[in-house]
C-alpha positions, 0 to 999 in steps of 0.5 A: 500500499503506497500510503507513506507521504514524506514531508522531508527537507534539510532542517529549516526550509520551510518545513513546518509552514508546508505541515501548518498549511495541510493541518489547517486544509485537513482540518477543514479550514480551520487556524492551525493549533500549533501544539495540536497539528492535524499533520503531526507524524515524524518519521524519526519519532522514537514511541513509533519506531519502539512502538512498531518494531517491539525493540526498545531503541535505547538498546540499539546502535544508530546502525542497528536502528538505520536498519530497521527503520524501513521495516517499521515504516512498511508496518506502518503503512500495513497499518491502515489504508489511510495516509500518512504523513511524515516529516522528517530532516534525514537524507534518502538513504540506504540501510546497510544492508543497502535497502531504501530506508524509506521504503518506495513500496510504501511510498505515496510520494515525497513533499521536497522543500529546499531552502537557499543555503545562505539563508538554511545557514542564517536560520540554523545559526539563531536556531540552534545557536551555533556561529555562521561558520559552525552551521556551515561547516557542518552543511557541508559534512556528509556525516553530520547527524541531528540527536547522533546519540542513542542513549539520551533518550530524546523524543526523535532519533537521530536525523542523517542530513550529511551535506546540503547538497548531498540532502537534496540530491538524496531525495530528488533522485530517490526512486520515490515519485518527488514534487520540490517546492522553494521555499521562495516561491511559498512567499513569493508564490503561495496560491500557485505553489502551493496549489500544486504540490496539493495537485501533486498529492492528489488533495483537491482543494477551492482556491478559495480554501488554499487562500483561507490556510495560506493566511491562517497560517501567514508568518505572523499568525504563526509567530503571534500564535507562538508568542501566545501559546507557545510552540512545542516543537521550538528548541528550548535553548533558541527565543523563537521558531518563527523568527523573521520567514523572509527569503534574503537575510543573509546579505546582511548577515553573513560575511563575503568569505562566509558566502563565498565558501556556502556557493564553492561548496553547493554551486550545482545544487544552488544553480540548479534551483536560482540560488546564485546571485552573486 
C-alpha cells in the first residue's frame, strides 16, 4: 500500500510551514493549532519506532536503528489504508544492508522543500545557537546528524542530514515520486506553489480554501500564536521558532568569505534551483 507521504527538508527550510498549511486544510480550514496539528507525525519518532519494532531503541546502535527503519515504515503503512504524512530531516539513504530506509513500495510520494542555503545557514545559526561558521561547516559534512546519540533518549531518533547538496539530491534522485517546492516560491507565489503541491498529493480543494489556509498560516499569524501559546517543537535554547520568515536575510548577516564558502561548496545544486545571484 503506497500511503506514506514524506515531508522532507533540510532543517529550517519551511517544512513546518507546509505542515501547518496542510493541517489547516485537512482539519476543515481551521486556524492551525501549533500544539495540536493534523499533520503531526515524525518519521524519526522514538515512540513510533519502539512500538512498531517491538524493541527499545535505547538498546540498539545507530546502525541497527537504520537497518530497522524500513521495516518500521512498512509496518506503519500496513496498519492503515489512510494516508500518513511524516516529517523528516533525514537524507534519503540506504540501510547498512543496502535497502532504502524509506521504502518505495510503501511510499505515495515526497514533498521536498528546499531553501537557499545562504538563508538556511543564517536560520540554523540562530535556531541552534551556533556560529555561522559552525553551521556552514556542518552543511558541508556528509556525516552531519541531529540527535546522533541513542542513549540520551531524545524524543526523536537520529536524523542523518549529511551535507546540504547531498541531502537535496538524495531525495530528488530517489526511487520515490518527488515534488520539489522552493521556500522562496512559498513566499512569493503562495497560491500557485501550494496548489501545485496539493495536485501532486491528489488532494482537491478550491482556490478559496487554499487562500484561506494560507491566510490562517501566515508568518505573522504563526508568530503571534507562538508568542501567546508557545510551540512544543521549539528548542528551549532559542528565542522563537518563527523568527523572520523572509528570503534574502543572508545579505545582512553573512560575511563575503562565508558567502563564497557556501557557494563554493554547493554551487551545482544552487545553480540548479536558481540560487546563484552573485
